[in-house]
Phi, psi and omega in degrees: 000329182226131178235146179249119177249109181249021179308316186286003177255005180264155183298327179290341177263328186233000183091152184293339181298325183236350182249160183278139177274159182301321186294320179294321176291312183298321183294324177285321178300325182295337182269351187290330175303322177288319174300321179296320175302317176299315178299318178295330178291320174305314179301311182291325180285352181069034180294329175207137180268013174301328179301332192263348188299332179293348189246010182294154178277322173068034181298313182295319176303309184297320177298317181289324176297321179295319183290322193250343185298131180073012182257352189228150178270337180221148173238124175242122183259118185247130177173192179211154182068219179299332182300333181249322181308321185291307180291329181291328174300311184294323183293311182294327180286323196249333181276161174302138184300336179243035192305311187288350176266353184284144180301144178306320177296329179283318181292337182065237185271002183274127180282157162295145185242134179224151182238124169255108187231019179202171175251031172292115190295324182289312177305315182290319181290328180294337179305327185295341182281344188238357177241148168265115186304327183284346187242027191230132173262139186244126176244113184258119188242131175189110184295313179292330184079356185244359181300121189299320179302311182287325179292318181287334172290316177302311186295322177294323182285316182302317176296320177298317180301312178301317184285319186274328187250318180138171185298326183275001185300316186297315178299318188276333192236018179228138168233128182253128173251113183206166172290148185282335182256139173062023178248123171303324179294325175297315175306314184293324181296322176293317181298318182266005178062045184259137179295136176250134171253095191309135172258117181307135181295339179256038179226106176290149184304318180300328179266003178265022179299337174249018184248186185301331179293343182247323186286340171300310175299319180299313181296318181294333176273359179090000175287147180278105175302318177299325179284324176298316183286326177294323184289320174301314181300316177298317179292325176303307182297325182293332186252011189269052176203168184257017175271097185303322187291345176248011183241103184298327180288320178287324177295317180299325178287309188303309182297311179299321180289319180291322182292327179290310188284316188270332189235005176061035175278082188266359174246122183247109185265136174242119191248099188266125182260049176194133174300327187280340179274349182294328177297320177300312177300324179296310177300315184299323176311310180295313180304311181301310187299311187284327185276326190253343183275091189229143182272326183242144173275187182295338178266006173085011176269142179293123182233333180043070181248166171132132179274157179268113182276149178222145176238148178219163183236128174258143007269002184306313189274002166294338177261019187211257189297335177309319177307314179289316182301320186269333183235354180275206183299155178278052183239018188238143162238135186254130168253110175283141165250121181232162178221142185285319188236113179280356177076016179204161177225129174223118180250144183284164178239125183286068192268359182230062183300332183272351177257106187308317185290351175246331186293333183298330182291337177051238177254041185304130175282137183301322176298322176295325176286326175296315176299320180291325179294320178299313179304317178296313180300313182297314180301313184299311180295315176299317179293339176275359173084023181256137181289144176196153182222175187220128164257117184245129179257149180292318179201176182248109174211188187291322179298312182296317178290323171302314179299316183296315184289321174301318175299322181288326177288323178293318171307311179301319177291326178285330172300317178299321179298316179296323177278348181075029181239173177271115180283348189257350175267175181202064187299325176299320177292318182295328176301316184299316176299318179291328175298322176293316178303316183294318189283345171259014173075024177290137185297143173100356187234027185296322178295315181293324180297323176293320185288329176286330177291317176300316181300316180295329186277343190290150184302145179236149177258120185234165170215000000 
């Protein structure tokens, strides 16, 4: 269902200056059985349960879907970072592109979906202009339960619901997804009698795209949770071995790693030739940045590794970032996301036969034009000596998306194994959280509060 073509990353396609030689690839391929053993050990040790998500039972999820399906006009998902990037990726890939603009009778029992993923006060407050609070289900997602941005939004919302809807609004209209232990949100949920959809303690939000932070939205939107998980399970089975040349997740990782280490391709661009796949590119940028951008390796040595992820949309960015990709610095490797069947047909009409610049298009199908745009972009970048690869899906549906995101999570985990780092921690993110705690006077962060106060006070040069 999904294929990886890495031909254009090899020396025979783009030359040895920027492409990988056969000996370089073969040398690392030979080491992959051991790396695969290490990945299996991570799986067995429970460092992250994303490996097991394709096989989850989902009893709590099914109960909540039974309770809430068809009951609401709007669904609002509240969180930050991977907690929201994951469900938003699935929504963009699988929902009608104009979902929220469709008439309620056409949508049937499917709610309009909105995401609050920042604390910009105008964006958040303006949501109230388009939703009826009494007809809205709120899904609050935060694994730790202590992230300031999510908590402050929740407290504003809880007070608003109590005042505008009534005392029972929180119990009836809110689901909280958080870890059950050491989570302030879990304590709040019990206090307010709010349903909890548990978030495993060993599942980071960015790896939770097939977890509770995403599947509640998926089920309420009528997406097949079973097919999502089945697609991921199929990819897991396909990649459950150490032969990299037959393993698309491992080969995706191997080629990126070698190009970064051997050819200094430190910018990894994902170029999606489908509007629906652009959300995958956006989520992958988040996954890649947080999982692979690390100062320390697993032994505590400073290594400062990690590619800089970029996302682009074709054919739109053929009129934009393609200029940089093909003619700018030789510091990038591009992964195209392409699909054979876009699921719709629109044909042009040859209404200007006497105008050559328009007549040549004839009755061109838009899908054919998009495919030609992809071929043109691939050829341009390849002929410019820049490495690129393509992940191609037969079509975009739950099974393919489940398989694709699982492939990318496994590739990211293998990349971390090659770099010798932990893909599941996020010390840089935690620093940002702690700086917020410190500046708002939370106990235990006094030293950081003083350093930040001194930072604010230092002289600035302005113009």
